[in-house]
N, C-alpha and C positions, 0 to 999 in steps of 0.2 A: 174744549171741543163741544161742551154742552151748548154754547151759543151757535156753533155751526149746525149742530143737530137740530136746534130749535128753528133756525132759519130754513133748513131743508124741509122740516115738517110744515112750516108756515107756507112754503111755496109748493107743497105737495110733491116734493122730490123724494122718491124712495131710495132706500139703500142700494137696491139693484141699479137704479139709474145713476146714482153716484159712482157706483163701481164701474159701470160702463163708461161714464164720462171721464173718470179719473185714471182708469187702468189699474185700480187697486181692487184686490179680491173682495167680494161682498162679505166674506167672513171677517176680513180685516177691518172693513168699514164698521161692521156690527160690533166687533170687539173694541174698537176705538170709541164708538159712541157709548158703549156700556162701561167704559172706564177700565177695561181690562188690558188695554194697550195704550202706550203713549206714543203718538206719531212723531217721526222725525220731521225736520223742516220740509223736506221734499213732499212727504205724505200730507202734511198740514196744508201746504200751498195747493196741492192737487185737489184736496177735498174742498178747500175754500173756492177754488175755481169751478169745481163741479156744481156748486150751489150759486155761483155768480157773485161771490164776495171778493172784493179786492182788499189787499192787506196794505195798511199804511204804517210806515215807520218814520219817526221824526227824530232827527239829531238835535237835541235841545240846545247844544252850544254851537251848532252849525259848523263843526270842524271837519265834516266828511262830505264827499260827493256821493250821497246815498244812491242816486240813480246809477252811477257807474259801478259802485260796489254791489248793488242789487243785481245788476246785469251779470257781473262776474260770478256771483254766487249761483244764479240761475243757470248760467253756462256750465258751471262745475257739476251741478246735479243733473244736467241735461234736460232742464225744463224750459219750455217755450211759453211765456206768459200770454202770448197772443192766441193760444189755442183754447 
């Protein structure tokens, strides 16, 4: 999360703005950035999106349809990557 924090700081995005963009309470954003909380995948993706960061996952042996699996995972957590 330190990298996401640094990216937010470099873009001048405050924790309040991240909270508003992600729907995550500002206190949770603060605790996550302070290392007091470990975000679950849904929270991590929302925070990345709030600072304009895309997540890239690569299947090294190319045995999976990652696009399909990613969409299934996002559907499961109720996250729309287009927002």
